[in-house]
N, C-alpha and C positions, 0 to 999 in steps of 0.2 A: 510706957514703951515709948522709942524712939520715933522721931517723925519720919514718913515714908519718905518726904524729900530730901532728908539729911541720908537717909540710909543710900538714896540714888547717887548722891554727891561722893559719898565715901565709896559706893565702888565703882567710880567713874574714875575718881583719883585713883584707887587701884588696878586701873583696869578690870574689877570683877563686876562685869557686865553682862554675866552669862545670865540671862531670864527667859525660862522655857514659857512658852505662850500656851493657855489652854485650849482644847479642844473646841470647845462652845464660842470663844471670841472669834477663832479662825472661820469658824461655819457661819456665825452672825455676819461676817465682812464677806467674804468669797462667796456666797448668793447671791451679792449684786454686779459680778463683772464675767457669768458663766459664759458669757458667748466672747466674752473675749479669747478663749483658751483652746478652742477647737483646732487642731492639726496644730498646736504649738508644743515647743521644747518647754516644760518649766525647770526653774533651774535654783534649787536652795542649798544656797551655798554658806549658810552657819548652821547646818543642820546635819546633827547625827543620826542618822535615821532609825537607829535603834530604839531611840529615845524623842523624836521630833514629831511633835503633832502636824506639822507640816508635810512631812512624809506619809503619815497616816492618812492625811486630808486628803492629799491627791493622789495616792495609792488606792484607796479606797473607793474613790470617785475617777478614777483613769477613765472608764469608759464612757463615763456619763457625762464629763466633760469635754471627751473626744479627744484626748491629750495626743501627742506623738513621743513623749519620752518625758520621764524623769529623773532628775539628776539633784543629790546631795553629797555635799562635801561638809566635811567636818575638821574643825581645828583638831590639833593634836591633845590629849589629854580629858577624850571626851570618854564616858564611859555608860554602861550602862545603867549604873550607879550615878544619880544626879551628882552626889556629892563626893564623890571619889575622889581623891588627891594622888591618883597616878599618874604621874608626869611623863613617865616613860612611855606610855601609849602612843601610838602612831596614828597620824590622821590618815583619814579614810575618805571614800567616794563609794555612791551605787546607783547605778542607772538603771530604771525600772522601764518596760517597756508592755507591760500591762500579761504579765505572765499571771496563771493562777495554780494552785495546788490541784489534786485530784480531788479534792471536794469543792473546786471552783472559789476558793477563797486568796487574797492576798498571802503569798508565801512572809516567813518571817525572812528580816533581811538579810541573816546569815544564809539562808537557802534563796534568795534571790542573787547573791553572790557581792560581798562585800572586798573592796581593792583598797590595798594598802597603798597609799600615797607615798613618793620619796620625799615631798618637804612636809612643812608643817601644817599644809593644810590652809593657811591665810588666806582669805579672798583674794590678798595684794600679788599672792604666788604666784609663778608660773602655770602650774599644773591648772589654778584656779582659773587664772585669765583665760586660758585655752580653753575651760567649760564654757566660761560665759561668753566665750564668743558661738559656741554653737549653742547657744541659749534664745529664745524667744522673750520670755517673761520671767521674772526672778521675784520668789516669794518668799519673804523670810522675816525674822527679827532679828536684825544685825546688831553687833554692840554699841551702844549707847555712845561711849566715849570714840569712836571713831565714824559717828554718822557723817560728819563732812567729808571723809575721806569716801567714806561707802559709798553717798550718792554723787559724788563728783565722779567714779569710777564709772557709776553704772550710766551719769551724760554723755562722757566720753566715749563709751562703746556703745552707744545708741539704745539703750536696752528698754524696754518697757520696765517697769515695778509696780509691787506693792507691798510695802515696807512697813513696820512698825518705827514711831522713834518720840521722842518728847517735844512737845509742845516748845519748849525752851529753844528749839532747832529753828522756828520759824523766823527767829531773830539773830540768826547766824548770817553773817557777810557771805557765806559761800551759799546759804541756801535761800535766804529772801530774794536775788535777782532772779532765781528760777520761780517763784512764785509770781512777780512780778510781770514777767515776760511768759508766764503763761505756759511753762513749762514742767509744770509740779506742781499740783493740788493735794485738799486733803481728802480722806475717803468718808465713807459713814460714819466710821470711830466707834469707840468702846462707850456702854454706858456711862453716863456721865464722866466720862474722860477719864475715867478710871478702870483699871484692872488688877486682878491677881496673876503671878509669876512665879513658878517654883523657879526656887532660887539656889543655886550652888555653895552660896556665901554666907547664908544668915539663914535660921531657921526665924519664922515670925508667923502670932497666931494673929488673928484681926478679928474684931469683934463680929465681922460679917463673912468669916471664914477661917475656921480653927483646924484647918489640917496642917498638919505637921511642913514645914518646909515652904510656907507659902507667904509672899512679900507682895503687900498693894502699895502700887504706884499709882498717882496722880497726875493727871496732865500728861497722857501718852494716847497717840493718836494712829493713823494711819496715813499713811502718805505715797501717791500713787501717781503717774500718768496716764495712768488707765481711766479713757471715759466711763461717768455713771449718772444716773439720772437726779440725783442729790443736789450736785454743783450747778445744778440749771433751775433750782426751785428759786421764785423770786421772795425774796422779805419783805414781807407785807409793814409798809411803813407809815405811822398810822400819828407821829406826833409831829407837833409843828415849830417852825426854829423862834426864837427869840433870845435875843442877846442876853436876856439876864439868865437862862437856861442852861444856855452853851455860850459861855467865856470864850473869849479867842487867846491863845496862848500868850505868852512876854516873848517867845524866842523860837517860834516857830507860826507861819501864816497860815496857820489852821484853826478850828474850833474845836474844843472838847466836847467830845460824847464817851461818858462813861461807861454807858454799856451798850451793847450790840443792838438790843428791841429799842433803845432809844432813839436809834438814827433819825433825823427831822427828813420828812419826806419832801420838802418845800426849799430845803438849804441846797443851792449850786456852788456853793464854793467848797474849797478842801476841809474835811472832817479829820479828827485823831481819833480811834477806836480803839478798843484794847485788844491785842494778840488773839483773844478767843474770837473776835470777829470771823476769822479765816475760816471755821467751819459754817459759816451759815454763808461765805464769799460765791457770789454768782458771779461772773465774768460778764456777762451778757447784761447785767444791774447794776454792775459800779468798776469802775478803773484804780488800780492801785497807785498812789503815785509816789509813796516812797515810806520811810520809815524814820522814828526819830532816835537810833543809835547815832552815835558820834559818826561811824564812818558813813553815814547816810549823807551827810553834806546839805541837806536840810533846813540848819538851823540858822536863823535870821540875826543872832547875836551872840557873844561870845562874856560870860560874867567873868568880874575879877573875882580874887578870893571872897569866899562867905563864911560869915558865922554863921553854921549850924545850931540851933537850939532844940534839942530832943525832945520828946515827950514828957521826961522828966527834970527839964529845965537844964541838962547840962549842955556846956558851949564850948564848941571846936573850930577852928578855921580848916576850910574844907574847898575843894573845887566841884564836888559833886552837881551843882546846880547846873554845869556843863554837859552832863551826861543823859539827860531826859528834857521831856515836856514840863514847862514851870509855868504856873497860874501867877498871877500880882494878887495879893489879897490887901485889903484895907487897914487891919489888925493883925496880929498875932493870933491864930488858932488854938483853941484851947484841946490841951492832953494829945496833939498831933506834932510831928518834925515839922521845924519849917527853917528857912534860911533868912538872913538879912543882907541884902545888900546897900550900901548906904544908909539911908532914911527908910527903904523901901521892905517889904515882907512878900516872901514867896513861899508857896510849896510846889514838890517837885510830884509828878505823877510817874505810872508805872511807864513802861513802853509803849508807845503809840503806833499803829500803823495808818497812815496817812491816805485816806479813797477819796472820792467822787463821783457821783450819781452818773450814768454813762446819759449823754443826752442833755447834763447841765452845760449851759454856756461859759 
């Protein structure tokens, strides 16, 4: 079976990243934000109301949440059949204000009144932006391949939002500064940071969900600027610092902390932590100092060309050591890729976010 991350990469490359979110995942996350929705206009701008579980959630909980209005728009080529390839279908919009049928139930979208859009329904279109201006909160699962542009639009228009994205977005040049400036943060998240979506481009059966048309994506998360309690929970720090356990990077002025749970509670300097730390980030407890991406500007040195020795012994000249945090080692590590610069040996780590404890001198 193809690795899920490879499927996601192929989907992004082909711009086929229409992943349909399951209702239980929406219900699990949205229950933490109910106080934000009273009297608000909610806009789901990547959602066909005929198949969207976001529309289902908000329409069925319209009165309980105290919504003022619900708007959905859909990019062209969507259809009740999730796997339709009918490219001639028009983009649509629907506005719901809480109407019920004679039996007190939410009517079908067709009965509420589906409106054909003049354009293609893209979130960047004039029609979609006009509706965005009417909204208070945007909630949806936007195309992963357009995540940078999607978030930038929300920030530009000053909207509150709760959207789904991949954790790789935390490292984007356009996204990380928003995290650092406390203008965007993570929500409660999916169990195990993975979930199943319905996908219109590939049928996938997994060990945990055998339904046809399901695809499992790891590393997904909710991104938001809505306040919630989790992001103010202190991370318990039970480890103590020692130079042996927490080596200093050779090219960044920070110590390496390989796991979030191992952050030392008595270290006052800058620490490099995995990107997954953001799931535990409390702005009252930590300060985000920077990131190890090349565009971050925090590197203290630049390496000349290196010899990369792969785990199987293959050698080639590269410049990869400049792409992330490096640790100097005394001797070549066994069964692991390493780098040679002159007569020194290095290993390179995955991207790190640099943090400091609040209150540290």
